[in-house]
NUVO-328799 format. One record per residue (C-alpha): x, y, z. Coordinates in steps of 0.5 Angstrom, whole numbers, padded with zeros to 4 digits, always signed. Last residue first. Layout:
N
XYZ
...
***
This chain:
354
+0040+0068-0063
+0034+0065-0064
+0030+0063-0058
+0026+0070-0059
+0023+0069-0066
+0026+0071-0073
+0021+0070-0079
+0022+0064-0083
+0027+0058-0083
+0031+0056-0077
+0039+0055-0079
+0043+0051-0083
+0038+0048-0087
+0037+0040-0086
+0041+0035-0089
+0044+0031-0095
+0040+0035-0100
+0040+0032-0107
+0041+0035-0114
+0041+0029-0120
+0047+0028-0124
+0045+0020-0124
+0051+0018-0119
+0048+0023-0114
+0049+0031-0114
+0051+0036-0108
+0047+0040-0104
+0047+0043-0097
+0041+0048-0096
+0042+0055-0094
+0038+0059-0089
+0037+0066-0091
+0041+0071-0087
+0038+0074-0081
+0035+0081-0079
+0030+0083-0084
+0028+0090-0084
+0031+0092-0091
+0038+0092-0094
+0044+0088-0094
+0042+0082-0091
+0047+0076-0092
+0045+0071-0097
+0052+0068-0096
+0055+0073-0100
+0054+0071-0107
+0046+0071-0105
+0046+0078-0103
+0040+0079-0099
+0035+0085-0100
+0029+0086-0095
+0024+0090-0099
+0018+0090-0095
+0013+0085-0098
+0017+0084-0105
+0023+0080-0102
+0029+0082-0106
+0035+0077-0109
+0041+0080-0110
+0046+0077-0115
+0049+0083-0117
+0048+0082-0125
+0043+0076-0124
+0038+0081-0120
+0033+0076-0117
+0025+0077-0115
+0022+0071-0112
+0022+0071-0104
+0016+0068-0101
+0014+0072-0095
+0016+0070-0088
+0015+0076-0083
+0023+0078-0084
+0027+0072-0085
+0024+0071-0092
+0022+0064-0094
+0025+0062-0101
+0030+0058-0097
+0037+0058-0100
+0040+0053-0105
+0047+0055-0108
+0049+0052-0115
+0057+0055-0116
+0059+0048-0118
+0055+0045-0112
+0053+0049-0106
+0055+0048-0098
+0062+0049-0100
+0061+0056-0103
+0057+0058-0097
+0062+0056-0092
+0067+0061-0097
+0063+0067-0097
+0065+0071-0103
+0062+0067-0109
+0064+0071-0115
+0070+0066-0117
+0065+0060-0117
+0060+0063-0122
+0054+0064-0119
+0048+0059-0120
+0041+0060-0117
+0037+0055-0113
+0030+0057-0109
+0028+0053-0104
+0021+0052-0101
+0021+0047-0095
+0018+0052-0089
+0011+0054-0092
+0012+0048-0097
+0010+0044-0091
+0004+0048-0088
+0001+0048-0095
+0002+0041-0096
-0001+0039-0090
-0004+0032-0093
+0000+0031-0100
-0004+0032-0106
+0000+0039-0107
+0006+0034-0107
+0012+0033-0103
+0015+0026-0105
+0022+0029-0107
+0023+0036-0103
+0022+0042-0106
+0025+0047-0112
+0024+0054-0115
+0029+0056-0120
+0033+0063-0121
+0037+0063-0127
+0043+0068-0128
+0048+0062-0129
+0044+0056-0131
+0040+0051-0127
+0038+0045-0131
+0045+0043-0132
+0045+0041-0124
+0039+0036-0125
+0033+0037-0122
+0028+0031-0120
+0021+0032-0124
+0015+0035-0120
+0014+0040-0127
+0013+0047-0124
+0016+0046-0117
+0022+0042-0119
+0024+0037-0115
+0031+0037-0110
+0032+0029-0109
+0033+0027-0101
+0039+0024-0099
+0040+0017-0095
+0047+0016-0093
+0049+0023-0093
+0042+0025-0089
+0036+0028-0091
+0030+0027-0086
+0031+0034-0084
+0029+0037-0091
+0022+0037-0089
+0023+0042-0084
+0026+0043-0077
+0028+0049-0072
+0021+0052-0072
+0018+0045-0071
+0022+0044-0064
+0016+0045-0059
+0012+0050-0063
+0006+0049-0058
-0001+0049-0062
-0005+0055-0061
-0007+0060-0057
-0011+0055-0053
-0005+0054-0048
-0006+0061-0046
-0012+0058-0042
-0007+0055-0037
-0004+0062-0035
-0011+0064-0034
-0013+0058-0029
-0006+0059-0026
-0009+0066-0024
-0013+0062-0018
-0007+0059-0015
-0004+0065-0012
-0011+0067-0009
-0012+0061-0006
-0005+0060-0003
-0005+0067+0000
-0012+0066+0003
-0010+0059+0006
-0004+0063+0009
-0008+0068+0012
-0013+0064+0015
-0009+0059+0018
-0004+0065+0021
-0010+0068+0025
-0005+0074+0028
-0003+0078+0022
-0010+0078+0018
-0014+0078+0025
-0018+0083+0021
-0018+0087+0028
-0010+0088+0027
-0011+0090+0020
-0016+0095+0022
-0012+0098+0027
-0006+0099+0023
-0011+0102+0018
-0014+0107+0023
-0007+0109+0025
-0005+0111+0018
-0011+0114+0017
-0010+0118+0024
-0003+0120+0022
-0006+0123+0015
-0011+0127+0019
-0006+0130+0023
-0002+0132+0017
-0007+0135+0014
-0012+0132+0009
-0012+0135+0001
-0019+0132-0001
-0022+0136+0005
-0026+0133+0011
-0032+0129+0012
-0034+0128+0019
-0033+0121+0022
-0038+0116+0024
-0036+0109+0027
-0039+0102+0026
-0037+0097+0030
-0036+0091+0025
-0029+0088+0027
-0027+0082+0023
-0028+0075+0025
-0036+0073+0023
-0038+0078+0017
-0031+0080+0014
-0029+0072+0015
-0035+0070+0012
-0035+0075+0006
-0028+0073+0004
-0029+0066+0005
-0035+0066+0000
-0031+0070-0005
-0025+0066-0005
-0030+0060-0005
-0034+0063-0011
-0028+0064-0015
-0025+0057-0014
-0032+0054-0015
-0033+0057-0022
-0026+0055-0024
-0028+0048-0023
-0035+0048-0026
-0033+0052-0032
-0027+0048-0033
-0030+0041-0032
-0036+0043-0036
-0032+0046-0042
-0028+0039-0042
-0034+0035-0042
-0037+0038-0048
-0045+0038-0047
-0051+0033-0048
-0056+0035-0043
-0056+0041-0038
-0060+0037-0033
-0057+0032-0033
-0050+0031-0036
-0050+0027-0042
-0043+0027-0045
-0039+0030-0051
-0031+0029-0052
-0028+0033-0057
-0023+0037-0053
-0021+0031-0049
-0021+0031-0042
-0015+0030-0038
-0010+0036-0039
-0015+0041-0038
-0019+0038-0033
-0012+0037-0029
-0011+0045-0029
-0018+0046-0027
-0018+0041-0021
-0012+0044-0019
-0016+0051-0019
-0022+0047-0015
-0017+0044-0010
-0014+0051-0008
-0021+0054-0008
-0023+0048-0003
-0017+0050+0001
-0020+0058+0001
-0027+0055+0003
-0024+0051+0009
-0020+0056+0011
-0026+0060+0012
-0030+0055+0016
-0024+0054+0020
-0024+0061+0022
-0031+0061+0024
-0030+0055+0028
-0024+0058+0032
-0029+0064+0033
-0034+0060+0036
-0029+0057+0040
-0027+0064+0042
-0034+0066+0044
-0035+0073+0046
-0034+0077+0039
-0035+0070+0035
-0042+0070+0038
-0044+0077+0035
-0045+0084+0039
-0050+0088+0037
-0048+0095+0036
-0053+0100+0038
-0056+0104+0031
-0052+0110+0029
-0055+0117+0029
-0061+0119+0026
-0058+0126+0024
-0064+0131+0023
-0066+0131+0016
-0074+0130+0017
-0074+0135+0022
-0081+0133+0026
-0077+0131+0032
-0078+0125+0036
-0076+0125+0043
-0073+0119+0046
-0075+0116+0053
-0070+0111+0055
-0072+0103+0054
-0065+0101+0052
-0068+0101+0044
-0071+0107+0045
-0078+0108+0048
-0082+0113+0044
-0084+0121+0045
-0088+0126+0042
-0086+0133+0043
-0089+0137+0049
-0091+0144+0047
-0088+0149+0051
-0085+0153+0046
-0092+0153+0043
-0094+0158+0048
-0102+0157+0049
-0108+0161+0046
-0115+0159+0046
***
């Protein structure tokens, strides 16, 4: 039995609106877009306002959570352990930081999703693919579509959403700024003061030999020698000795007074004895190489060279500042004493230092 295949009727099914639609056997046929379903917020302004308030609430909670993150960092001690069910014993600080930061990020994401699903346009539009380099008419269309999308999003019209979103997004980065506090303790004024800071003309501090722990007298420092000293009372058994000696270490040299070129430096010394910081102003290496004929002292790390007869100014190398000097004199017993702190911050340069 023969018949014309072109007249064979294709199977039919009813479409979403009751029309009969032919079903093709081609698996690659364009199925088209499903019919658009109108949302309640599209037709009910009260529902739209309610959704707007919900999104704004999420953004507001995000802002409060960020503030809570910062407050938790200040309030909770780092070593406080508490029991929280079902987690058990945990650090109160870590738990508070994790909870508040998680809530801040979650509320921003949830608010953005809720905004997109309830208030932004959800009409699907098919567009043909085009070459990467778009012609002028396509560029104009993209700009037009962008403006239309911005208008449909309600970003400019719904000020409550816009302002709360901007607020939550502006506050969240502060969490990261607060975490920078964990990079180490704040220096405060510690870089500007050393153990010699307690010395005053009325209550001076004796200079003690690094090797013997005995007070140094003026006659102990001979011309051409290099002697290392520290403040009296600072010993290896002292708490924080390594941190203190890293700033308090002093080197003493004796130069014929007529060979000292820098007058302020000469006035800070005693009878040709000058006291300078032992810490290089480049990266903080200890200085120990002294050339008595030229009065130059050399840092062994990067070869920064300082002229001790000229205020310890830098004459070679990467150091950017002279070595700080300590004002000294002698007491009634002939002991070398300091009457104040160094005349400049000790150690490597930093941005506040001129």
